KETI-517896 format. One record per residue (C-alpha): residue number from 1; x, y, z; chain. Coordinates in steps of 0.1 Angstrom, whole numbers. Example, Ala and Ser with C-alpha at 12.3 -4.5 7.8 and 13.67 -1.06 7.14 Angstrom:
BEGIN
<num->1 | xx->123 | yy->-45 | zz->78 | cadena->A>
<num->2 | xx->137 | yy->-11 | zz->71 | cadena->A>
This chain:
BEGIN
<num->1 | xx->46 | yy->114 | zz->-339 | cadena->A>
<num->2 | xx->38 | yy->132 | zz->-306 | cadena->A>
<num->3 | xx->12 | yy->160 | zz->-309 | cadena->A>
<num->4 | xx->22 | yy->196 | zz->-305 | cadena->A>
<num->5 | xx->10 | yy->214 | zz->-273 | cadena->A>
<num->6 | xx->-21 | yy->234 | zz->-278 | cadena->A>
<num->7 | xx->-7 | yy->265 | zz->-261 | cadena->A>
<num->8 | xx->26 | yy->279 | zz->-273 | cadena->A>
<num->9 | xx->44 | yy->312 | zz->-271 | cadena->A>
<num->10 | xx->50 | yy->315 | zz->-309 | cadena->A>
<num->11 | xx->26 | yy->344 | zz->-315 | cadena->A>
<num->12 | xx->44 | yy->375 | zz->-325 | cadena->A>
<num->13 | xx->22 | yy->395 | zz->-301 | cadena->A>
<num->14 | xx->36 | yy->376 | zz->-271 | cadena->A>
<num->15 | xx->72 | yy->375 | zz->-281 | cadena->A>
<num->16 | xx->95 | yy->387 | zz->-253 | cadena->A>
<num->17 | xx->119 | yy->400 | zz->-279 | cadena->A>
<num->18 | xx->95 | yy->426 | zz->-293 | cadena->A>
<num->19 | xx->114 | yy->459 | zz->-300 | cadena->A>
<num->20 | xx->85 | yy->478 | zz->-285 | cadena->A>
<num->21 | xx->86 | yy->459 | zz->-252 | cadena->A>
<num->22 | xx->82 | yy->424 | zz->-238 | cadena->A>
<num->23 | xx->47 | yy->433 | zz->-224 | cadena->A>
<num->24 | xx->35 | yy->454 | zz->-253 | cadena->A>
<num->25 | xx->-2 | yy->456 | zz->-254 | cadena->A>
<num->26 | xx->-7 | yy->438 | zz->-221 | cadena->A>
<num->27 | xx->-35 | yy->448 | zz->-196 | cadena->A>
<num->28 | xx->-23 | yy->443 | zz->-160 | cadena->A>
<num->29 | xx->-37 | yy->445 | zz->-125 | cadena->A>
<num->30 | xx->-14 | yy->453 | zz->-95 | cadena->A>
<num->31 | xx->-28 | yy->452 | zz->-60 | cadena->A>
<num->32 | xx->-11 | yy->471 | zz->-33 | cadena->A>
<num->33 | xx->2 | yy->494 | zz->-60 | cadena->A>
<num->34 | xx->8 | yy->523 | zz->-36 | cadena->A>
<num->35 | xx->31 | yy->503 | zz->-13 | cadena->A>
<num->36 | xx->68 | yy->503 | zz->-22 | cadena->A>
<num->37 | xx->70 | yy->469 | zz->-39 | cadena->A>
<num->38 | xx->37 | yy->474 | zz->-57 | cadena->A>
<num->39 | xx->49 | yy->508 | zz->-70 | cadena->A>
<num->40 | xx->81 | yy->493 | zz->-83 | cadena->A>
<num->41 | xx->62 | yy->465 | zz->-100 | cadena->A>
<num->42 | xx->39 | yy->490 | zz->-117 | cadena->A>
<num->43 | xx->68 | yy->510 | zz->-130 | cadena->A>
<num->44 | xx->85 | yy->479 | zz->-143 | cadena->A>
<num->45 | xx->54 | yy->467 | zz->-162 | cadena->A>
<num->46 | xx->50 | yy->502 | zz->-177 | cadena->A>
<num->47 | xx->87 | yy->502 | zz->-187 | cadena->A>
<num->48 | xx->81 | yy->472 | zz->-209 | cadena->A>
<num->49 | xx->52 | yy->485 | zz->-229 | cadena->A>
<num->50 | xx->20 | yy->475 | zz->-210 | cadena->A>
<num->51 | xx->-10 | yy->492 | zz->-225 | cadena->A>
<num->52 | xx->-28 | yy->496 | zz->-192 | cadena->A>
<num->53 | xx->-21 | yy->490 | zz->-155 | cadena->A>
<num->54 | xx->-49 | yy->490 | zz->-129 | cadena->A>
<num->55 | xx->-30 | yy->504 | zz->-98 | cadena->A>
<num->56 | xx->-52 | yy->490 | zz->-70 | cadena->A>
<num->57 | xx->-51 | yy->501 | zz->-34 | cadena->A>
<num->58 | xx->-73 | yy->501 | zz->-3 | cadena->A>
<num->59 | xx->-102 | yy->525 | zz->-7 | cadena->A>
<num->60 | xx->-89 | yy->543 | zz->25 | cadena->A>
<num->61 | xx->-56 | yy->552 | zz->8 | cadena->A>
<num->62 | xx->-52 | yy->589 | zz->2 | cadena->A>
<num->63 | xx->-56 | yy->601 | zz->-34 | cadena->A>
<num->64 | xx->-21 | yy->615 | zz->-34 | cadena->A>
<num->65 | xx->-8 | yy->580 | zz->-31 | cadena->A>
<num->66 | xx->-14 | yy->577 | zz->-69 | cadena->A>
<num->67 | xx->1 | yy->610 | zz->-77 | cadena->A>
<num->68 | xx->37 | yy->597 | zz->-79 | cadena->A>
<num->69 | xx->27 | yy->568 | zz->-100 | cadena->A>
<num->70 | xx->7 | yy->589 | zz->-124 | cadena->A>
<num->71 | xx->34 | yy->616 | zz->-127 | cadena->A>
<num->72 | xx->63 | yy->591 | zz->-131 | cadena->A>
<num->73 | xx->46 | yy->570 | zz->-157 | cadena->A>
<num->74 | xx->30 | yy->599 | zz->-177 | cadena->A>
<num->75 | xx->65 | yy->614 | zz->-179 | cadena->A>
<num->76 | xx->85 | yy->583 | zz->-189 | cadena->A>
<num->77 | xx->59 | yy->560 | zz->-204 | cadena->A>
<num->78 | xx->31 | yy->582 | zz->-219 | cadena->A>
<num->79 | xx->15 | yy->554 | zz->-238 | cadena->A>
<num->80 | xx->9 | yy->533 | zz->-207 | cadena->A>
<num->81 | xx->-24 | yy->542 | zz->-190 | cadena->A>
<num->82 | xx->-25 | yy->540 | zz->-152 | cadena->A>
<num->83 | xx->-59 | yy->536 | zz->-136 | cadena->A>
<num->84 | xx->-60 | yy->542 | zz->-99 | cadena->A>
<num->85 | xx->-86 | yy->517 | zz->-86 | cadena->A>
<num->86 | xx->-99 | yy->515 | zz->-50 | cadena->A>
<num->87 | xx->-100 | yy->478 | zz->-43 | cadena->A>
<num->88 | xx->-107 | yy->457 | zz->-11 | cadena->A>
<num->89 | xx->-86 | yy->426 | zz->-15 | cadena->A>
<num->90 | xx->-107 | yy->407 | zz->10 | cadena->A>
<num->91 | xx->-140 | yy->409 | zz->-10 | cadena->A>
<num->92 | xx->-151 | yy->387 | zz->-38 | cadena->A>
<num->93 | xx->-174 | yy->414 | zz->-51 | cadena->A>
<num->94 | xx->-145 | yy->439 | zz->-56 | cadena->A>
<num->95 | xx->-126 | yy->413 | zz->-76 | cadena->A>
<num->96 | xx->-155 | yy->405 | zz->-98 | cadena->A>
<num->97 | xx->-163 | yy->442 | zz->-103 | cadena->A>
<num->98 | xx->-126 | yy->449 | zz->-112 | cadena->A>
<num->99 | xx->-125 | yy->421 | zz->-138 | cadena->A>
<num->100 | xx->-158 | yy->433 | zz->-153 | cadena->A>
<num->101 | xx->-143 | yy->468 | zz->-156 | cadena->A>
<num->102 | xx->-111 | yy->455 | zz->-172 | cadena->A>
<num->103 | xx->-130 | yy->434 | zz->-198 | cadena->A>
<num->104 | xx->-155 | yy->461 | zz->-206 | cadena->A>
<num->105 | xx->-128 | yy->487 | zz->-211 | cadena->A>
<num->106 | xx->-101 | yy->467 | zz->-228 | cadena->A>
<num->107 | xx->-115 | yy->433 | zz->-238 | cadena->A>
<num->108 | xx->-85 | yy->415 | zz->-223 | cadena->A>
<num->109 | xx->-65 | yy->407 | zz->-192 | cadena->A>
<num->110 | xx->-29 | yy->394 | zz->-192 | cadena->A>
<num->111 | xx->-12 | yy->399 | zz->-158 | cadena->A>
<num->112 | xx->-25 | yy->399 | zz->-123 | cadena->A>
<num->113 | xx->0 | yy->408 | zz->-95 | cadena->A>
<num->114 | xx->-11 | yy->405 | zz->-58 | cadena->A>
<num->115 | xx->12 | yy->427 | zz->-38 | cadena->A>
<num->116 | xx->-11 | yy->438 | zz->-10 | cadena->A>
<num->117 | xx->5 | yy->419 | zz->19 | cadena->A>
<num->118 | xx->5 | yy->427 | zz->56 | cadena->A>
<num->119 | xx->33 | yy->421 | zz->80 | cadena->A>
<num->120 | xx->12 | yy->415 | zz->112 | cadena->A>
<num->121 | xx->25 | yy->416 | zz->148 | cadena->A>
<num->122 | xx->59 | yy->403 | zz->156 | cadena->A>
<num->123 | xx->49 | yy->380 | zz->184 | cadena->A>
<num->124 | xx->20 | yy->358 | zz->194 | cadena->A>
<num->125 | xx->12 | yy->378 | zz->225 | cadena->A>
<num->126 | xx->3 | yy->409 | zz->204 | cadena->A>
<num->127 | xx->-15 | yy->388 | zz->178 | cadena->A>
<num->128 | xx->-53 | yy->388 | zz->180 | cadena->A>
<num->129 | xx->-76 | yy->365 | zz->159 | cadena->A>
<num->130 | xx->-86 | yy->396 | zz->140 | cadena->A>
<num->131 | xx->-50 | yy->404 | zz->132 | cadena->A>
<num->132 | xx->-45 | yy->369 | zz->117 | cadena->A>
<num->133 | xx->-77 | yy->372 | zz->97 | cadena->A>
<num->134 | xx->-66 | yy->405 | zz->82 | cadena->A>
<num->135 | xx->-32 | yy->391 | zz->73 | cadena->A>
<num->136 | xx->-48 | yy->360 | zz->57 | cadena->A>
<num->137 | xx->-71 | yy->382 | zz->37 | cadena->A>
<num->138 | xx->-43 | yy->404 | zz->24 | cadena->A>
<num->139 | xx->-17 | yy->377 | zz->19 | cadena->A>
<num->140 | xx->-36 | yy->346 | zz->8 | cadena->A>
<num->141 | xx->-73 | yy->355 | zz->0 | cadena->A>
<num->142 | xx->-62 | yy->380 | zz->-26 | cadena->A>
<num->143 | xx->-42 | yy->353 | zz->-45 | cadena->A>
<num->144 | xx->-71 | yy->329 | zz->-41 | cadena->A>
<num->145 | xx->-95 | yy->354 | zz->-57 | cadena->A>
<num->146 | xx->-70 | yy->360 | zz->-85 | cadena->A>
<num->147 | xx->-67 | yy->322 | zz->-91 | cadena->A>
<num->148 | xx->-104 | yy->317 | zz->-90 | cadena->A>
<num->149 | xx->-116 | yy->346 | zz->-112 | cadena->A>
<num->150 | xx->-88 | yy->360 | zz->-134 | cadena->A>
<num->151 | xx->-81 | yy->329 | zz->-156 | cadena->A>
<num->152 | xx->-114 | yy->330 | zz->-175 | cadena->A>
<num->153 | xx->-108 | yy->367 | zz->-183 | cadena->A>
<num->154 | xx->-72 | yy->359 | zz->-193 | cadena->A>
<num->155 | xx->-85 | yy->333 | zz->-217 | cadena->A>
<num->156 | xx->-104 | yy->358 | zz->-238 | cadena->A>
<num->157 | xx->-88 | yy->369 | zz->-271 | cadena->A>
<num->158 | xx->-94 | yy->402 | zz->-289 | cadena->A>
<num->159 | xx->-84 | yy->421 | zz->-320 | cadena->A>
<num->160 | xx->-62 | yy->451 | zz->-318 | cadena->A>
<num->161 | xx->-78 | yy->480 | zz->-300 | cadena->A>
<num->162 | xx->-76 | yy->517 | zz->-309 | cadena->A>
<num->163 | xx->-57 | yy->528 | zz->-278 | cadena->A>
<num->164 | xx->-20 | yy->535 | zz->-274 | cadena->A>
<num->165 | xx->3 | yy->504 | zz->-271 | cadena->A>
<num->166 | xx->-26 | yy->483 | zz->-284 | cadena->A>
<num->167 | xx->-19 | yy->448 | zz->-297 | cadena->A>
<num->168 | xx->-42 | yy->420 | zz->-307 | cadena->A>
<num->169 | xx->-45 | yy->390 | zz->-283 | cadena->A>
<num->170 | xx->-47 | yy->359 | zz->-305 | cadena->A>
<num->171 | xx->-41 | yy->332 | zz->-279 | cadena->A>
<num->172 | xx->-50 | yy->324 | zz->-244 | cadena->A>
<num->173 | xx->-23 | yy->338 | zz->-221 | cadena->A>
<num->174 | xx->-20 | yy->349 | zz->-185 | cadena->A>
<num->175 | xx->4 | yy->353 | zz->-156 | cadena->A>
<num->176 | xx->-6 | yy->355 | zz->-120 | cadena->A>
<num->177 | xx->21 | yy->367 | zz->-97 | cadena->A>
<num->178 | xx->18 | yy->364 | zz->-59 | cadena->A>
<num->179 | xx->42 | yy->386 | zz->-39 | cadena->A>
<num->180 | xx->47 | yy->369 | zz->-6 | cadena->A>
<num->181 | xx->77 | yy->366 | zz->18 | cadena->A>
<num->182 | xx->105 | yy->343 | zz->27 | cadena->A>
<num->183 | xx->82 | yy->334 | zz->56 | cadena->A>
<num->184 | xx->64 | yy->312 | zz->29 | cadena->A>
<num->185 | xx->88 | yy->284 | zz->37 | cadena->A>
<num->186 | xx->104 | yy->293 | zz->70 | cadena->A>
<num->187 | xx->93 | yy->302 | zz->105 | cadena->A>
<num->188 | xx->109 | yy->329 | zz->126 | cadena->A>
<num->189 | xx->111 | yy->356 | zz->99 | cadena->A>
<num->190 | xx->90 | yy->381 | zz->118 | cadena->A>
<num->191 | xx->59 | yy->368 | zz->135 | cadena->A>
<num->192 | xx->32 | yy->341 | zz->134 | cadena->A>
<num->193 | xx->7 | yy->361 | zz->112 | cadena->A>
<num->194 | xx->33 | yy->366 | zz->84 | cadena->A>
<num->195 | xx->44 | yy->330 | zz->85 | cadena->A>
<num->196 | xx->9 | yy->315 | zz->85 | cadena->A>
<num->197 | xx->-5 | yy->337 | zz->58 | cadena->A>
<num->198 | xx->27 | yy->335 | zz->36 | cadena->A>
<num->199 | xx->26 | yy->297 | zz->38 | cadena->A>
<num->200 | xx->-11 | yy->299 | zz->27 | cadena->A>
<num->201 | xx->-2 | yy->322 | zz->-2 | cadena->A>
<num->202 | xx->24 | yy->297 | zz->-14 | cadena->A>
<num->203 | xx->-3 | yy->270 | zz->-11 | cadena->A>
<num->204 | xx->-25 | yy->290 | zz->-34 | cadena->A>
<num->205 | xx->3 | yy->291 | zz->-60 | cadena->A>
<num->206 | xx->11 | yy->254 | zz->-58 | cadena->A>
<num->207 | xx->-26 | yy->244 | zz->-59 | cadena->A>
<num->208 | xx->-29 | yy->267 | zz->-89 | cadena->A>
<num->209 | xx->-8 | yy->245 | zz->-112 | cadena->A>
<num->210 | xx->-33 | yy->216 | zz->-116 | cadena->A>
<num->211 | xx->-61 | yy->241 | zz->-114 | cadena->A>
<num->212 | xx->-49 | yy->260 | zz->-144 | cadena->A>
<num->213 | xx->-41 | yy->231 | zz->-166 | cadena->A>
<num->214 | xx->-52 | yy->238 | zz->-202 | cadena->A>
<num->215 | xx->-59 | yy->275 | zz->-196 | cadena->A>
<num->216 | xx->-26 | yy->290 | zz->-208 | cadena->A>
<num->217 | xx->-23 | yy->308 | zz->-175 | cadena->A>
<num->218 | xx->7 | yy->304 | zz->-152 | cadena->A>
<num->219 | xx->10 | yy->312 | zz->-115 | cadena->A>
<num->220 | xx->42 | yy->319 | zz->-95 | cadena->A>
<num->221 | xx->53 | yy->334 | zz->-62 | cadena->A>
<num->222 | xx->79 | yy->359 | zz->-54 | cadena->A>
<num->223 | xx->93 | yy->357 | zz->-18 | cadena->A>
<num->224 | xx->113 | yy->388 | zz->-9 | cadena->A>
<num->225 | xx->136 | yy->387 | zz->21 | cadena->A>
<num->226 | xx->151 | yy->418 | zz->36 | cadena->A>
<num->227 | xx->140 | yy->447 | zz->13 | cadena->A>
<num->228 | xx->149 | yy->483 | zz->20 | cadena->A>
<num->229 | xx->115 | yy->500 | zz->15 | cadena->A>
<num->230 | xx->128 | yy->534 | zz->27 | cadena->A>
<num->231 | xx->105 | yy->534 | zz->58 | cadena->A>
<num->232 | xx->122 | yy->549 | zz->89 | cadena->A>
<num->233 | xx->119 | yy->530 | zz->121 | cadena->A>
<num->234 | xx->106 | yy->562 | zz->139 | cadena->A>
<num->235 | xx->69 | yy->561 | zz->136 | cadena->A>
<num->236 | xx->68 | yy->526 | zz->122 | cadena->A>
<num->237 | xx->37 | yy->506 | zz->132 | cadena->A>
<num->238 | xx->52 | yy->477 | zz->151 | cadena->A>
<num->239 | xx->19 | yy->459 | zz->151 | cadena->A>
<num->240 | xx->25 | yy->455 | zz->113 | cadena->A>
<num->241 | xx->-11 | yy->461 | zz->103 | cadena->A>
<num->242 | xx->-3 | yy->489 | zz->78 | cadena->A>
<num->243 | xx->30 | yy->476 | zz->65 | cadena->A>
<num->244 | xx->41 | yy->449 | zz->41 | cadena->A>
<num->245 | xx->77 | yy->446 | zz->52 | cadena->A>
<num->246 | xx->97 | yy->458 | zz->82 | cadena->A>
<num->247 | xx->121 | yy->487 | zz->79 | cadena->A>
<num->248 | xx->156 | yy->475 | zz->71 | cadena->A>
<num->249 | xx->169 | yy->497 | zz->99 | cadena->A>
<num->250 | xx->157 | yy->470 | zz->123 | cadena->A>
<num->251 | xx->188 | yy->451 | zz->112 | cadena->A>
<num->252 | xx->223 | yy->468 | zz->113 | cadena->A>
<num->253 | xx->249 | yy->464 | zz->86 | cadena->A>
<num->254 | xx->270 | yy->439 | zz->106 | cadena->A>
<num->255 | xx->241 | yy->415 | zz->108 | cadena->A>
<num->256 | xx->233 | yy->419 | zz->71 | cadena->A>
<num->257 | xx->270 | yy->412 | zz->62 | cadena->A>
<num->258 | xx->270 | yy->381 | zz->84 | cadena->A>
<num->259 | xx->237 | yy->367 | zz->73 | cadena->A>
<num->260 | xx->230 | yy->379 | zz->37 | cadena->A>
<num->261 | xx->251 | yy->365 | zz->9 | cadena->A>
<num->262 | xx->251 | yy->398 | zz->-10 | cadena->A>
<num->263 | xx->257 | yy->416 | zz->23 | cadena->A>
<num->264 | xx->229 | yy->442 | zz->19 | cadena->A>
<num->265 | xx->192 | yy->447 | zz->18 | cadena->A>
<num->266 | xx->174 | yy->444 | zz->-15 | cadena->A>
<num->267 | xx->155 | yy->472 | zz->-32 | cadena->A>
<num->268 | xx->119 | yy->472 | zz->-43 | cadena->A>
<num->269 | xx->130 | yy->476 | zz->-79 | cadena->A>
<num->270 | xx->148 | yy->443 | zz->-76 | cadena->A>
<num->271 | xx->116 | yy->426 | zz->-68 | cadena->A>
<num->272 | xx->99 | yy->446 | zz->-96 | cadena->A>
<num->273 | xx->123 | yy->432 | zz->-122 | cadena->A>
<num->274 | xx->114 | yy->396 | zz->-111 | cadena->A>
<num->275 | xx->78 | yy->404 | zz->-115 | cadena->A>
<num->276 | xx->85 | yy->418 | zz->-150 | cadena->A>
<num->277 | xx->102 | yy->385 | zz->-159 | cadena->A>
<num->278 | xx->73 | yy->364 | zz->-146 | cadena->A>
<num->279 | xx->48 | yy->385 | zz->-164 | cadena->A>
<num->280 | xx->65 | yy->380 | zz->-198 | cadena->A>
<num->281 | xx->72 | yy->353 | zz->-223 | cadena->A>
<num->282 | xx->107 | yy->350 | zz->-210 | cadena->A>
<num->283 | xx->93 | yy->328 | zz->-182 | cadena->A>
<num->284 | xx->69 | yy->309 | zz->-204 | cadena->A>
<num->285 | xx->78 | yy->274 | zz->-190 | cadena->A>
<num->286 | xx->78 | yy->285 | zz->-153 | cadena->A>
<num->287 | xx->47 | yy->279 | zz->-132 | cadena->A>
<num->288 | xx->41 | yy->269 | zz->-96 | cadena->A>
<num->289 | xx->75 | yy->282 | zz->-85 | cadena->A>
<num->290 | xx->86 | yy->302 | zz->-55 | cadena->A>
<num->291 | xx->113 | yy->327 | zz->-66 | cadena->A>
<num->292 | xx->132 | yy->337 | zz->-34 | cadena->A>
<num->293 | xx->146 | yy->373 | zz->-37 | cadena->A>
<num->294 | xx->167 | yy->375 | zz->-5 | cadena->A>
<num->295 | xx->203 | yy->380 | zz->-15 | cadena->A>
<num->296 | xx->211 | yy->344 | zz->-6 | cadena->A>
<num->297 | xx->201 | yy->348 | zz->31 | cadena->A>
<num->298 | xx->181 | yy->316 | zz->32 | cadena->A>
<num->299 | xx->210 | yy->297 | zz->17 | cadena->A>
<num->300 | xx->235 | yy->311 | zz->42 | cadena->A>
<num->301 | xx->212 | yy->307 | zz->72 | cadena->A>
<num->302 | xx->184 | yy->282 | zz->63 | cadena->A>
<num->303 | xx->172 | yy->280 | zz->99 | cadena->A>
<num->304 | xx->175 | yy->317 | zz->108 | cadena->A>
<num->305 | xx->163 | yy->339 | zz->80 | cadena->A>
<num->306 | xx->167 | yy->376 | zz->89 | cadena->A>
<num->307 | xx->136 | yy->397 | zz->94 | cadena->A>
């Protein structure tokens, strides 16, 4: 008779059907947590019972960036602890320090979401080598560090802690989620930096499948298309070095109706829900995949994906 797989999802502590939440007891990391998509993902993980979420952002982000997250989660999900964590995605030292802090405090790590991307300039003339380097750091080096260093921490098991929403971890489990862009498979979405670095990020995900064999850790990519992040065009940094996605106002309603299957821009919460699915046991047999969240635009127009 064939042997049973070593890693299964039959533990009651990892059941996606738990009445107290499909992520009950999980300890999570979200980078870029103060950007619109990162905020939506953080709220989604809290809504499903995560015990702790490290809301990571660039050290230069103003402290008030965390105020909304803390207030919203404390009000609606008081048993989920949010830890605002200054984190430089481009540095190995910060990643190792963060993992040490997580294990010392909680003894476990379950979910790592990299949502710290940069858009970059919209054309090659405005793109400097330094711009490309920064986009590669944000979009692909952050996933690389997660792939390299998070799995050993995710493999640690622990008894039930004494903190709210605590649950024991009795098997190796982990989910790495890389938030990229539809530029991960197409050119012409915005500019060369976004296309190059998004392709590299998807490469990290695909290379992660053989790398993670036997660890119980999965890795997947979310590629958003046109997402309405509520940023007005006025005052928008067209160089793209402070933004993850362009304002939807760059594309009028007629263009969206013609080029997007659902005839509208998406919302950050719609990306957050996909992240919640990939973090949980509902996606236990999904790894190495690129989930495109673009309202059908790339199917409608495979050679001309809207910005």
